[in-house]
C-alpha positions as CSV (number, residue, x, y, z in Angstrom):
1,M,8.6,39.6,56.5
2,M,5.1,40.2,57.9
3,L,3.6,38.2,55.0
4,V,5.9,35.2,56.0
5,I,4.7,35.5,59.6
6,L,1.0,35.5,58.5
7,L,1.4,32.6,56.0
8,L,3.3,30.4,58.4
9,S,1.0,31.1,61.3
10,F,-2.0,30.2,59.2
11,L,-0.2,27.0,57.9
12,F,0.7,25.8,61.5
13,F,-2.8,26.6,62.7
14,I,-4.6,24.8,59.9
15,L,-2.4,21.7,60.2
16,G,-4.1,21.0,63.5
17,F,-7.4,20.4,61.7
18,I,-6.1,18.5,58.7
19,L,-5.1,15.3,60.4
20,N,-8.0,13.1,61.7
21,E,-8.8,9.5,62.4
22,S,-9.9,8.9,58.9
23,N,-6.8,10.0,57.1
24,A,-4.1,9.2,59.8
25,K,-3.4,5.9,58.2
26,Y,-2.3,7.8,55.1
27,L,-0.8,11.0,56.5
28,L,0.6,10.3,60.0
29,S,4.3,9.4,59.5
30,G,5.2,6.3,61.5
31,Y,1.6,5.3,62.1
32,N,1.0,4.7,58.4
33,T,3.8,2.0,58.4
34,M,2.6,0.2,61.5
35,S,1.2,-3.3,61.4
36,V,-2.6,-3.5,61.9
37,E,-2.0,-4.9,65.3
38,D,0.3,-2.0,66.3
39,Q,-2.3,0.5,64.9
40,S,-5.0,-1.0,67.1
41,N,-2.8,-0.6,70.2
42,F,-1.9,3.0,69.4
43,N,-4.0,5.6,71.2
44,L,-4.7,7.5,68.0
45,K,-7.6,9.6,69.4
46,S,-5.5,10.9,72.3
47,Y,-2.5,11.6,70.0
48,L,-4.6,13.5,67.5
49,N,-6.1,15.7,70.3
50,F,-2.5,16.5,71.4
51,F,-1.5,17.1,67.8
52,K,-4.4,19.5,67.2
53,K,-3.7,21.5,70.4
54,F,0.0,21.7,69.6
55,H,-0.6,23.2,66.1
56,I,-3.2,25.6,67.3
57,F,-0.8,26.9,70.0
58,L,2.1,27.0,67.5
59,G,0.1,29.0,65.0
60,I,-1.1,31.6,67.6
61,S,2.3,31.8,69.4
62,F,4.2,32.1,66.1
63,L,1.9,35.0,65.0
64,I,2.2,36.8,68.4
65,G,5.9,36.2,68.8
66,G,6.7,37.3,65.2
67,C,4.6,40.5,65.5
68,V,6.1,41.5,68.9
69,L,9.6,41.0,67.7
70,K,9.1,42.7,64.4
71,Y,7.4,45.9,65.7
72,F,9.0,46.2,69.2
73,V,12.4,44.6,68.9
74,S,14.1,44.3,65.5
75,E,14.0,42.7,62.1
76,N,17.1,40.7,63.0
77,A,15.5,39.2,66.1
78,T,12.4,38.4,64.1
79,G,14.4,36.5,61.5
80,I,16.1,34.5,64.2
81,F,12.7,33.7,65.7
82,L,11.3,32.6,62.4
83,G,14.2,30.3,61.7
84,I,14.6,28.6,65.1
85,Y,11.2,28.6,66.9
86,P,9.4,26.1,64.5
87,I,12.3,23.7,64.7
88,V,12.4,23.8,68.5
89,A,8.6,23.5,68.6
90,Y,8.6,20.3,66.5
91,L,11.4,18.9,68.6
92,F,9.0,19.3,71.5
93,L,6.2,17.7,69.5
94,I,8.2,14.6,68.7
95,I,9.7,14.2,72.2
96,R,6.2,14.6,73.9
97,S,4.7,12.2,71.4
98,N,7.1,9.5,72.6
99,K,4.6,8.6,75.3
100,Y,2.2,7.4,72.5
101,S,5.0,5.5,70.7
102,I,5.1,1.8,70.1
103,G,7.0,-0.3,67.6
104,Q,7.9,1.4,64.3
105,Y,6.5,4.7,65.5
106,K,9.0,4.9,68.3
107,K,11.9,4.3,65.8
108,T,10.5,7.0,63.5
109,N,10.4,9.4,66.4
110,R,14.0,8.8,67.2
111,I,15.0,9.4,63.6
112,G,13.0,12.6,63.6
113,I,14.6,13.9,66.7
114,V,18.1,13.3,65.2
115,I,17.2,15.0,62.0
116,L,15.7,18.1,63.7
117,L,18.7,18.4,66.0
118,F,21.1,18.4,63.1
119,T,18.8,20.9,61.3
120,L,18.7,23.2,64.4
121,F,22.5,23.2,64.8
122,G,22.8,23.8,61.1
123,V,20.5,26.8,61.2
124,I,22.2,28.2,64.3
125,F,25.6,27.9,62.6
126,L,24.4,29.6,59.4
127,L,22.8,32.4,61.5
128,F,26.1,32.8,63.4
129,L,28.0,33.1,60.1
130,G,25.4,35.5,58.6
131,F,25.6,37.9,61.6
132,Q,29.4,38.1,61.5
133,E,30.4,41.4,60.0
134,D,32.0,41.1,56.5
135,R,34.4,44.0,56.6
136,L,35.6,46.1,53.7
137,L,39.4,46.5,53.8
138,I,42.0,48.2,51.6
139,E,45.1,46.1,50.9
140,G,47.6,47.5,48.5
141,D,45.9,48.2,45.2
142,Q,42.7,46.4,45.9
143,I,39.6,46.4,48.0
144,V,38.9,43.3,50.0
145,I,35.4,42.4,51.1
146,E,35.4,39.6,53.6
147,G,32.9,36.8,54.0
148,F,31.4,33.9,52.0
149,Y,30.2,36.3,49.3
150,G,33.1,38.7,49.5
151,E,35.7,39.3,46.8
152,R,38.9,41.1,46.0
153,L,38.5,44.1,43.7
154,Q,41.5,45.6,41.9
155,F,41.4,49.4,41.8
156,K,41.9,49.2,38.0
157,D,38.7,47.1,37.7
158,I,36.6,49.7,39.5
159,D,34.7,52.3,37.5
160,T,32.8,54.2,40.3
161,V,32.5,54.4,44.0
162,L,29.9,56.6,45.5
163,L,27.3,56.9,48.3
164,C,23.7,55.9,47.8
165,N,20.8,56.5,50.2
166,T,18.6,53.6,49.0
167,K,19.2,50.3,47.4
168,P,17.2,49.2,44.3
169,E,13.9,47.4,44.9
170,I,14.6,43.7,45.3
171,A,12.4,41.2,43.6
172,F,14.0,38.1,45.1
173,K,17.2,36.6,46.4
174,S,19.2,34.6,43.8
175,N,21.8,33.1,46.1
176,G,22.7,34.4,49.6
177,F,21.8,35.2,53.1
178,D,18.7,37.4,53.8
179,L,17.6,38.0,57.3
180,G,16.1,41.2,58.6
181,E,18.4,44.1,57.7
182,I,21.3,41.8,56.9
183,K,21.6,40.8,53.2
184,K,24.6,39.1,51.7
185,G,24.8,37.6,48.3
186,Y,23.2,38.0,44.9
187,F,19.8,39.6,44.5
188,K,17.6,40.2,41.5
189,T,16.0,43.7,41.3
190,K,12.5,44.4,40.0
191,S,14.1,45.9,36.9
192,G,15.7,42.5,36.2
193,E,19.3,43.5,37.1
194,E,21.4,41.2,39.3
195,I,23.4,42.9,42.0
196,K,25.5,41.9,44.9
197,L,24.6,43.1,48.4
198,I,26.9,43.0,51.4
199,L,24.7,44.7,53.9
200,N,25.9,44.2,57.5
201,S,23.4,46.7,58.7
202,S,20.7,49.1,57.5
203,Q,23.1,52.1,57.9
204,S,22.5,54.7,55.3
205,P,24.0,56.1,53.1
206,M,25.5,52.9,51.7
207,I,28.5,52.4,49.5
208,L,27.9,51.6,45.8
209,I,30.8,50.1,43.9
210,V,30.4,49.8,40.1
211,K,32.9,47.6,38.4
212,K,34.0,48.4,34.8
213,S,32.2,45.2,33.8
214,G,29.0,46.8,35.0
215,Q,28.4,44.7,38.0
216,K,27.2,46.6,41.1
217,I,28.1,45.9,44.7
218,I,26.3,47.7,47.5
219,Y,28.0,47.6,50.8
220,S,27.2,48.8,54.3
221,T,29.3,48.3,57.4
222,K,28.0,47.7,60.9
223,N,30.7,49.0,63.3
224,E,32.1,51.9,61.3
225,S,30.8,54.8,59.2
226,N,30.1,54.3,55.6
227,I,31.0,57.9,54.9
228,N,34.4,57.6,56.6
229,L,35.0,54.3,54.7
230,I,34.2,55.7,51.3
231,G,36.6,58.6,52.1
232,S,39.4,56.2,52.6
233,I,38.5,54.3,49.4
234,S,38.4,57.6,47.4
235,H,41.8,58.6,48.8
236,F,43.4,55.4,47.6
237,L,41.7,55.4,44.2
238,K,43.0,58.9,43.5
239,N,46.5,57.9,44.4
């Protein structure tokens, strides 16, 4: 996550120096579609000064905020910050840039605000779903894992259930939710194996379920004890 913070901070910072009066007619959205008359009436120099200051501040504040949250608060808080702060910042940029707006640029700004608001609400909704605990329940002769990436596992299809202290080294996420200590979905290990993680927390030891098909599921609860939970599973499997 630190690498993401560093890369995005650098990207935001450097963006403030990329746009200038020479290339604005090609790179500045809205301005590049204005008529020659509207471009001549647009206070480009003042806007570019604001644009530069904004991105310098965004790059520095993103770096400081990300580091403070990562090292002094939690991985989860850092993930929320990384997902929401840039969207809110660019909403501010577009709203403040309205004072420079004329003609087509003003229309482009309104569209940008709507898109960013929908994006913000979408990200918040996904974060809300991701932070909900996907519980592991025993119903009759099956294990039920709740959530978007959950499933129903028949006891007869389970080969092994045991505790593990560490999860395999993850190369990348194939499909799922990955934010801080919370990981839900399909992940590719460095050895090339695809596994399913339903980690509601970083609690260790975790529960490893190996299906007879060979597929592995690693689960960790948030509000209970993984040790107590595997005890309940083992009791039902034996019976």
